One Martini backbone bead per residue (centre of mass of N, CA, C, O) as a GRO file, in nm:
protein
  196
    1GLU     BB    1  17.968  13.388  -1.709
    2CYS     BB    2  18.012  13.362  -2.012
    3TYR     BB    3  17.721  13.379  -2.108
    4VAL     BB    4  17.655  13.661  -1.996
    5GLN     BB    5  17.906  13.822  -2.124
    6ASN     BB    6  17.850  13.735  -2.423
    7THR     BB    7  17.564  13.845  -2.444
    8ALA     BB    8  17.640  14.141  -2.382
    9ARG     BB    9  17.841  14.171  -2.618
   10GLU     BB   10  17.627  14.144  -2.843
   11TYR     BB   11  17.477  14.401  -2.767
   12ALA     BB   12  17.727  14.587  -2.791
   13LYS     BB   13  17.758  14.557  -3.095
   14ILE     BB   14  17.481  14.675  -3.182
   15TYR     BB   15  17.521  14.944  -3.044
   16ALA     BB   16  17.774  15.032  -3.193
   17ALA     BB   17  17.639  15.024  -3.486
   18GLU     BB   18  17.446  15.262  -3.403
   19ALA     BB   19  17.640  15.481  -3.270
   20GLU     BB   20  17.914  15.539  -3.433
   21PRO     BB   21  17.778  15.701  -3.683
   22LEU     BB   22  17.714  15.924  -3.501
   23GLU     BB   23  17.744  16.240  -3.461
   24GLY     BB   24  17.955  16.275  -3.171
   25PHE     BB   25  17.966  15.996  -3.018
   26GLY     BB   26  18.200  15.799  -3.058
   27GLU     BB   27  18.303  15.598  -2.840
   28VAL     BB   28  18.234  15.259  -2.737
   29PRO     BB   29  18.152  15.027  -2.542
   30GLU     BB   30  18.334  14.726  -2.447
   31ILE     BB   31  18.293  14.388  -2.427
   32ILE     BB   32  18.477  14.149  -2.323
   33PRO     BB   33  18.583  13.843  -2.371
   34ILE     BB   34  18.512  13.512  -2.258
   35PHE     BB   35  18.666  13.202  -2.142
   36LEU     BB   36  18.653  12.854  -2.147
   37VAL     BB   37  18.876  12.628  -1.968
   38HIS     BB   38  19.005  12.295  -2.009
   39ARG     BB   39  19.186  12.120  -1.728
   40PRO     BB   40  19.200  11.785  -1.654
   41ALA     BB   41  19.490  11.799  -1.472
   42ASN     BB   42  19.343  11.963  -1.276
   43ASN     BB   43  19.183  12.040  -0.978
   44ILE     BB   44  19.069  12.271  -1.163
   45PRO     BB   45  18.917  12.210  -1.473
   46TYR     BB   46  18.803  12.507  -1.472
   47ALA     BB   47  18.840  12.829  -1.660
   48THR     BB   48  18.883  13.171  -1.689
   49VAL     BB   49  18.944  13.396  -1.979
   50GLU     BB   50  19.097  13.719  -2.019
   51GLU     BB   51  19.168  14.025  -2.069
   52GLU     BB   52  19.391  14.251  -1.959
   53LEU     BB   53  19.327  14.539  -1.755
   54LEU     BB   54  19.487  14.846  -1.783
   55GLY     BB   55  19.426  15.048  -1.507
   56GLU     BB   56  19.155  15.217  -1.400
   57PHE     BB   57  18.913  15.080  -1.213
   58VAL     BB   58  18.554  15.101  -1.285
   59LYS     BB   59  18.236  15.162  -1.156
   60TYR     BB   60  17.941  15.255  -1.339
   61SER     BB   61  17.774  15.005  -1.204
   62VAL     BB   62  17.576  14.867  -0.996
   63ARG     BB   63  17.392  14.589  -0.934
   64ASP     BB   64  17.125  14.763  -0.827
   65GLY     BB   65  17.106  15.037  -1.018
   66LYS     BB   66  17.216  15.267  -0.870
   67GLU     BB   67  17.277  15.630  -0.911
   68ILE     BB   68  17.572  15.712  -0.721
   69ASN     BB   69  17.798  15.727  -0.930
   70PHE     BB   70  17.986  15.974  -1.058
   71LEU     BB   71  18.143  15.833  -1.282
   72ARG     BB   72  17.898  15.754  -1.431
   73ARG     BB   73  17.756  16.046  -1.472
   74ASP     BB   74  18.021  16.231  -1.568
   75SER     BB   75  18.142  16.046  -1.759
   76GLU     BB   76  18.159  15.919  -2.058
   77ALA     BB   77  18.162  15.620  -1.996
   78GLY     BB   78  17.924  15.638  -1.808
   79GLN     BB   79  17.705  15.751  -1.995
   80LYS     BB   80  17.739  15.518  -2.213
   81CYS     BB   81  17.644  15.297  -2.021
   82CYS     BB   82  17.369  15.405  -1.957
   83THR     BB   83  17.272  15.404  -2.255
   84PHE     BB   84  17.310  15.105  -2.299
   85GLN     BB   85  17.096  15.022  -2.099
   86HIS     BB   86  16.865  15.166  -2.226
   87TRP     BB   87  16.886  15.034  -2.497
   88VAL     BB   88  16.836  14.737  -2.392
   89TYR     BB   89  16.570  14.794  -2.254
   90GLU     BB   90  16.423  14.901  -2.517
   91ARG     BB   91  16.483  14.653  -2.711
   92THR     BB   92  16.344  14.442  -2.482
   93ASN     BB   93  16.086  14.572  -2.338
   94GLY     BB   94  16.198  14.551  -2.027
   95SER     BB   95  16.334  14.240  -2.004
   96LEU     BB   96  16.647  14.364  -2.008
   97LEU     BB   97  16.956  14.408  -1.818
   98VAL     BB   98  17.263  14.564  -1.819
   99THR     BB   99  17.502  14.528  -1.554
  100ASP     BB  100  17.775  14.590  -1.380
  101LEU     BB  101  17.949  14.817  -1.506
  102GLN     BB  102  18.302  14.747  -1.572
  103GLY     BB  103  18.640  14.900  -1.594
  104VAL     BB  104  18.851  15.039  -1.861
  105GLY     BB  105  18.710  15.270  -1.971
  106MET     BB  106  18.565  15.099  -2.257
  107LYS     BB  107  18.643  14.841  -2.105
  108LEU     BB  108  18.448  14.556  -2.016
  109THR     BB  109  18.364  14.359  -1.718
  110ASP     BB  110  18.182  14.170  -1.517
  111VAL     BB  111  17.888  14.131  -1.591
  112GLY     BB  112  17.532  14.170  -1.580
  113ILE     BB  113  17.197  14.012  -1.579
  114ALA     BB  114  16.863  14.121  -1.603
  115THR     BB  115  16.544  13.957  -1.576
  116LEU     BB  116  16.273  13.853  -1.590
  117ALA     BB  117  16.142  13.577  -1.441
  118LYS     BB  118  16.098  13.437  -1.737
  119GLY     BB  119  16.273  13.593  -1.908
  120TYR     BB  120  16.458  13.603  -2.244
  121LYS     BB  121  16.444  13.413  -2.494
  122GLY     BB  122  16.556  13.173  -2.278
  123PHE     BB  123  16.691  13.395  -2.085
  124LYS     BB  124  16.867  13.398  -1.778
  125GLY     BB  125  16.987  13.575  -1.546
  126ASN     BB  126  17.208  13.692  -1.251
  127CYS     BB  127  16.988  13.897  -1.165
  128SER     BB  128  16.761  14.078  -1.033
  129VAL     BB  129  16.442  14.221  -1.108
  130SER     BB  130  16.500  14.490  -0.938
  131PHE     BB  131  16.703  14.627  -1.126
  132ILE     BB  132  16.502  14.713  -1.330
  133GLU     BB  133  16.316  14.882  -1.156
  134GLN     BB  134  16.541  15.081  -1.065
  135PHE     BB  135  16.618  15.180  -1.337
  136ARG     BB  136  16.348  15.294  -1.423
  137ALA     BB  137  16.349  15.503  -1.169
  138LEU     BB  138  16.666  15.625  -1.195
  139HIS     BB  139  16.706  15.699  -1.478
  140GLN     BB  140  16.911  15.939  -1.653
  141CYS     BB  141  16.921  16.113  -1.914
  142ASN     BB  142  17.131  16.181  -2.190
  143LYS     BB  143  17.292  16.281  -2.477
  144TYR     BB  144  17.306  15.974  -2.586
  145CYS     BB  145  17.012  15.912  -2.566
  146GLU     BB  146  16.920  16.125  -2.766
  147MET     BB  147  17.092  16.049  -3.011
  148LEU     BB  148  16.925  15.758  -3.011
  149GLY     BB  149  16.618  15.810  -2.942
  150LEU     BB  150  16.537  15.765  -2.649
  151LYS     BB  151  16.304  15.704  -2.416
  152SER     BB  152  16.182  15.829  -2.146
  153LEU     BB  153  16.147  15.675  -1.832
  154ARG     BB  154  16.018  15.889  -1.665
  155THR     BB  155  15.756  15.934  -1.819
  156THR     BB  156  15.657  15.647  -1.808
  157HIS     BB  157  15.662  15.621  -1.496
  158GLN     BB  158  15.468  15.864  -1.441
  159LYS     BB  159  15.230  15.750  -1.602
  160GLN     BB  160  15.188  15.494  -1.426
  161ARG     BB  161  15.135  15.637  -1.168
  162LYS     BB  162  14.900  15.818  -1.258
  163ALA     BB  163  14.718  15.580  -1.346
  164THR     BB  164  14.693  15.466  -1.070
  165SER     BB  165  14.588  15.714  -0.907
  166MET     BB  166  14.329  15.742  -1.085
  167LYS     BB  167  14.200  15.474  -1.002
  168SER     BB  168  14.188  15.527  -0.690
  169LYS     BB  169  13.996  15.772  -0.718
  170ASN     BB  170  13.753  15.604  -0.882
  171LEU     BB  171  13.671  15.473  -0.640
  172PRO     BB  172  13.444  15.385  -0.439
  173ASN     BB  173  13.297  15.538  -0.137
  174SER     BB  174  13.263  15.297   0.095
  175SER     BB  175  13.187  15.221   0.426
  176THR     BB  176  13.204  14.910   0.409
  177VAL     BB  177  13.484  14.889   0.307
  178LYS     BB  178  13.634  15.041   0.538
  179LYS     BB  179  13.545  14.834   0.769
  180THR     BB  180  13.706  14.575   0.630
  181VAL     BB  181  13.963  14.747   0.676
  182SER     BB  182  14.229  14.748   0.844
  183LYS     BB  183  14.456  14.947   0.988
  184LYS     BB  184  14.705  14.788   0.907
  185ALA     BB  185  14.641  14.758   0.601
  186ARG     BB  186  14.626  15.070   0.548
  187GLU     BB  187  14.916  15.128   0.631
  188ALA     BB  188  15.044  14.944   0.415
  189ARG     BB  189  14.924  15.068   0.172
  190ASP     BB  190  15.035  15.353   0.208
  191PHE     BB  191  15.336  15.280   0.208
  192ILE     BB  192  15.336  15.148  -0.085
  193SER     BB  193  15.235  15.403  -0.233
  194SER     BB  194  15.458  15.598  -0.137
  195GLU     BB  195  15.693  15.447  -0.279
  196HIS     BB  196  15.573  15.497  -0.577
   0.00000   0.00000   0.00000
């Protein structure tokens, strides 16, 4: 827990250094530090300690990356959290995503990190790789993404889909191939391709 949150905190510091000087960007979300405390005389010898956040606690992103939270989309803090996710995703070439962003105002805690299955630079996150895939498909850029010059994920995702559909259109249309593919396999293939 400490390792994940403090790793995300380091990314947030770099993000802040790039975003704060931009005219009109304003305050940047901060991930608060979390500390591991050893208490050898206690029944539970290890505990985590962090700053107490007072005020309305808001989840700006859910762990699975779905953008269904209006406070995430419509509030300044929510939009800046989305931009932070986009920035980390782009900075790590799509290998890492900070997710489960929640807290009070611009102070965030209890975050999660998703990495590709092999990890990123020796780091493995605590969330499923599916969070990265969902973020890539669902993220909608906002004015803060534009201010940082981040590339639209929608365009990249649509280009990948278009390239895949072009490849399938260029396959030879052989009747022998069609005969060897069972009806059940064709239905499964059609369902999978319609999902993407």
